N, C-alpha and C positions, 0 to 999 in steps of 0.2 A: 587469638582472635575469640570475641565471644560470639555464641551463637544467638542470633535474632530469630530464627523462625525453624522451625521443622514440622515436614508434615511425613507421617508413617502410614505406610500402607493402605493407601487412597486407591480405591474403587467406585468408578461411578458407572452406570449402567441407565439406559432407557428401555425398560418393559424387559426382554432379554439380549439384547445387545449392549455389548461391552464397551464403553467409550475411554477409560481409563483403567489399566489393570495393575493395582498393586506397585503403584508407585510412590516412591520416599524420596525426599530430599532434604538437605540441609542448607540452610542460609545464614552465612558468617557476617559480621560488621567487618567492612572494608575489603571484601571478596566477591566481587559480581558471581553469579549464578546466571549461565547460558543456558537456555531450554529450547535446542535446534531440532528441528523436524518437518516432514511435509505439510502441505494443508491438509487438514481435517485429522490431524495427527492426535490433539487434544491437547494442544498447549495452551490454546487461549482459555478452554474448558479450564483446565487446571488454576491459572490464574482466578478464573471467577470463581471457585471453590474457595479458595483461600480468602478471596476477599466475601465470602459468602453470599454472593449474588447468582448464582446456577439458578437454572427453572426448575419451580417446584414438579414440574412432571419426573425429574430425575431423581433417580435414587443413589445415595453414595454413603459410605462407611469409610472410615479412617481418622486419623488423629492430625489436629494442627496444633502446634505447640507456640506461642509466641513468648521469649524471653524464657522457655522453660516453662508456663504456665499453659496448663490445658485449656484452650478457650474453643466451645461451642458456637455455631453460626451468628446466634444472637449477641453474643459477645464481643465477637469480631467486628459485627458491623458497629459497634460502637466507636471503633478504632478508624473509620474512614475520615479521611482529611487529615486529622492533627497525627495519628501512629502509623497510617497505611495510606497509600496514594496509588491510582492506578493510571496510567497513560492507556486509553482506548485505543485500540486498531484504527478507528473509524473516526478522525477529529468532526467529519460534518454533523455524525449523530450526537456528539458530545457537547458542541460548542452551540450558543446562543446565536441565531441567524441574527437577529435585531439589535443586540446589544456591540457597543465599540468593542474591539480587540483588547485595547489597555485596560477599560473598564472590567472586562472579564477576568483577568488578571488580579486587579486590585481588590477584587470584592473576597476573595479568598482570605489573604491575611486580614481584611477589616472584620471580616465575620465570624471565622475561624479562629485567629490569633487574636482579634481586638484590636489591632493597630489603627491610628486614628487615618481618616480618610485621604489626607495630603501625604503622609507618609505612606502610604498603600499605594498611592498614585506614582509616585514617585520610584520605589520598588518595581513598580511594572514597568514604568519608561526603562529602568536600568536592566531589566529581563529582556524586553523586547529589541534593545539594543544587542544587547549579548548574544543573540540568535539572529541577527541580521534584519530585523523589522522594525528599525527605527522611526520607520516613517508610517507605519501601521496603526499606530495607537487609536487614532480615531476613525479605521475602517472598520467596516462589519465585515464577515466570515465569507461571504458571498464575492466579497471585492479582491478576495486573496485566491492567490493559485492553491493548487493541493497542497505543495511541498510548504506554503508559507502556513498554511492551516495545521498542517500535522507541529510545525514549532510551535505557533501559539498553542496548541493542546497539550504542547510539553512543559511550557510557561505556566500554563492554567494549573494544570496535575501539580506541580513541584512546588506552587506558590507558597504553601503552608509548612514547606520543610519536613513532611513526615520522614521517621526513621526506616522506614519499610517501603520502598517504592517498586512496583508491579508494572513492567514497559511493556505492552504487547505491541510487536513491531513498530518500534519509535522512529526508525529511520525509513519506513515504506515514503516512496514518494519523492526523498530528496537526491538532489545531484551529489555527486562523490564528496564536494568539500564541504558541504553541510552535514552530507551522512555522517563523513568523520566529527565534524565540530560538535555533531549532537551525542555521539559516541564518546568524545573526550569529556563533555560536560558531565555526562551519566555517570562514566568513571571516577571523575572528581567526588561526584555526589556519595559514590559508595564508599570513600575514604572515611567518611564518617556515619555510614548508614548502612544500609541492607538494600540489593540490589537485584531483582530478576528480571532478565530480559529475555524474551519471545522473540527469535527471529527465525527466518532461512535464508539467511544471509551468512555465510560463512566468513565474509571480511568482518562484518560486524563482530563477528564471536572473537576472530580471532583479535581484533582490534582493543577489546574488552578485557580480555584475559579472564584469569580467575578459575572457576570451575565450571564444564559442562554436563548438562544431561541430554541426552540424545533420545527423542521418541519416535516409535516406528507403529502408528497404527493402535496408539495405547498404551503401548507397552516401552519400558527403558532397556533401549538392547545396548547401549553403550555411557559410562560416566567416567569424569575425572578430571584432572588437569588439561584446562583448553587445547594448550601447545601442544601436549603429548596425546591428545586423541585425534588431533587434526592434523599432527604429522605422522601419526601411526595408527591411522584407523583400523580396528579388529574387525569390524562387521562389513559385508557388502553393501549396505543400504548407506553406512556414512562414507564409506567410499566414493558410492556414485553420487552423494551430495556434494560431496567437494570435486569430483571430476564434472558436475554439470554446470560450474560456473563459465558465464561466457568466455572468458580469457582461454578455456580450455577447449572451445569448439574449434573446428574447422573453418574454413573460409566457404560461405555460402554466395559469394558474389556471381552475378548471371555473367557469362559469357558471350551471350548474343546481344545482339542491336537492338534498340525499341524504335519503331518506325511511326507508332498512332498516336499523335498528341491528344490528351482526353483533358488536361489544365495547364493555365497560364498564368502566372504570377507575376504582375509587372509592376515594380517599383511602389510597392506596397506600403502605406503604415499605418499602424494600428494606436489606437488610446483606450484606455480604460480611465472613466474619469477624467480626472485631469493630467494623468501621467503617459506618454507617448511612450509605449512599451520597446517599438522599432519602429523603422525607418528605412526606405530605398530596396526593399526585399524583392528579388526578380530571380524566380526560378521555373522549370517547366517539367511536367509529369507525363511518361508515356504510359501506354497500357502494358500490364506486366510489368514494370518498373516498380523498384523499392527504393525511396529516397528515407535517410534516417535525420529525423530532426532531434538536435540536441541543444544544450543552453541551460544557465544556471536557474534554479527557482525563480519564478515569478517573470520570467524575460520576456513570456508570450506565446510560449510553445501551444497552450491550449487555444487560447484565444486565436490564434493562425486557423485552427480545425474548423473553429467556428464560425470564422470569415468565409473560409474556403467553402462551407455549408449553407453558406448564407444566412447565418444566425447571427452575425455581427457586423455591424455598417464599418465600412472602411473609412478612416480620416482620410486618405488619400490613396492615389495608385486604382489597377484595375485588376479584375480577375475574370479569367476567362474561360469557360466550363464548355466542353464539348455539346453542342446542343441538340445531337441526337440521341443522347442518354436519358433515362427516365431519371426524376427526383429519387426514386424508392432506390435506386442504383449508387448512389451518393451518401455512403453511411460514416457512423462515428463510433469508433467503440470508447466510452466513457473512462475517465480516470478512476471514478468514485461509482461503482455500481449501485448502491445503497441511495444513492440521489438520484437515478434516472430510472429506476423499477419501483413498479407500483408496491405500494408496502402491505396492501391488505388481500392481494390475489396470490393465488399459489404459483410456483413456477411452471408448473404443467399448464394450469389456465391461463397464463400469458402466453406459454407457446403455441398452444393449441388456438388462442385468437390470432396469433399473426400468420399461422398455416392459413385459417378460414380467411381472414383477410386478402393475401394476398396470393391463394391459391397455391401453395406450397407442396411438394412433393413428400408426403410423412414418410415415406421409406428411406429417406435421407438422415431421419433422427437419429435411430440408433446408432449407425456407423460413426455419425459426427461425435454421438456422446461418448463411443467406445474411444475413439482418439484423442478423445479431450480428456479422458479419466474421467467422467463424470456420472455418477452411479445413477440408478432409475429412481433410487428414493430422494433423490432432491426434489423433482419434481411436486411431490406432496407436500413441502414446506413452502413457506413465505419468505420473502426475501431477509425477514430477521430470524428465522431458525435453521438457516444452513450459514456455512463459514463462509468468510470473506473470499477466499480461493475459490470455492464452489460456486459464489455468484458471479465473479468475473469470468468463470471457466461457461456459467448459462449465458454469459452476456455474448460470451465469443460464440458460442452455439447458434444464437439468434441471427446475428450478424450472419454468419457464412451460412445460415439456412437462406437469406436472400441473395446470394449469388451477386454480390457488388461489383462495381465497375470500379469504383473509388472507395478505399477505407482509409479513412482518419485513424491510426490506432494510438490511442493516448496512454499510454504505461500500460500496455494490454496485459502484462505477464505481473505486474507489480505487487499483486496479491498472490502469487503462485509461489510453491516452494522451486529450488534450482531444477528438478529432475522435471517436471511439469512445465514448468516455465519453458524450458529447452523444446519441450516435444510442442507446446502450443505453438513458439516463435517460428520453428522451423515449419511447419503446418502453414502458419500463415504466410510466409515467404513461398512455399510450394504451390498454395492456392493464386497465391498472385501471378505466379509466374505461369501455372497450367491454366488459369481461366483469364488471363489476359487481365487481371484486376491489378490498377496501380496504388500499391500501398505507401502511405505515409507513416512511418512508424515514430511516435516520440520515445524515449527513453534516458534516463537520468545514468544508464550505464554505457559508458562510450563503448567498452569492448564489444558488448551486444549490439551496438548499433554499426560499427566495423565489421565483425563478422558478416553480417545478413544484406548491407545495404549495398546499391550499386552507385550511390550517392550521398554525401552528408551535410548537412546544412546545420552550422551553429547560428542559432538566432542571437544570441548574445554578440554576435560581430557586427549585428544591425542596429545596436543602441544608439540613441542619438548622443549620451554621454554615459561614462562609468558609472555616474551615481544614479541613475536611472534603472539598472539592474537590482532587483531585489535578491 
């Protein structure tokens, strides 16, 4: 197999802090390379350096060779799109909110490869169909679920058939079937190209195969054949990462009964645009109870949360909320923290504003940050200056500070590595039961939901017809 890309002795630092420490890797044609590690370990930063798009405030040293040619940052930028493509971690940050989904795909081969508009649109429709988005051509990003937007971003990024693909958490937010479909697609592309995939999902790494590099706090602690490393991990961190998968958790279901109802959903139907997502949905939620919400991508899980919180009008049915509870105690943890937080304020300023507005106890901040493994330094940055995982943990911190009565947690750990995700998920479950908070938790991981929920609701079971589920 020919070598497509080589990184030699890469070190990146910010002032005195080392972010990546003497990292080297080799990417060969036809053999995927998986970069596995915790949130904040430098995985995404490594991809950005290869693409020559790191922040100018960072200092770096090291070599990047593409097809054995040493290229500096300016030379690598000339390869964007045609030779190198990157699947960004946050689809909502990279897609045009005003342009139709299909047109966003079609414009890549039109303007990068010079393909005529009619053929480009045909190719776009074929790609959308391949990813289960056949009805999304004329929809805008805001009309898609998080998982659907992620699949669209993959279609856009790979539309020019680049020889080197860098994928940053490409399966995040997808249900198991869609996740496996995307992994299989990327694997097939790697047969004729080079593929580097950043992930904290061990099952994604196993399915991709190839080579693996495990990063821990910016250092390479283990590398080699994927199946060999994951089957016989030598380092304690790698072992912990594998053991943190939900299928290995102990059962967290409560043994006590719940008596105080705080929510009743009666025969509810919800539509988005002209599409009915689900109908005839009924369930109740008691204080201190945990109910898991599952279903295929686009089936309406997030929309259910919007309706419960009064942000989306019901098509039919009724939702009863305990009248004695203040609206400030009904909260949602959003699937995409980048879209839910201010871009121009530091995280510390947003936290201070929350504390001031609601008169919260500031002594609770540090213990919660410690439980969430959230560094004090992240409060000095804006939402674009910290990792996706750190931003999600900050969102959880803000919600927990409010001591909610009902919390709709929409994929609350989708951006966290398995070790921290396990800690945070179990903390949420413990909080709900200790404080009498009703927790509705959405996840694409059926093992996670099965382990912590008192009951499970599959929204896909309430779809009006099979074709309505995206």
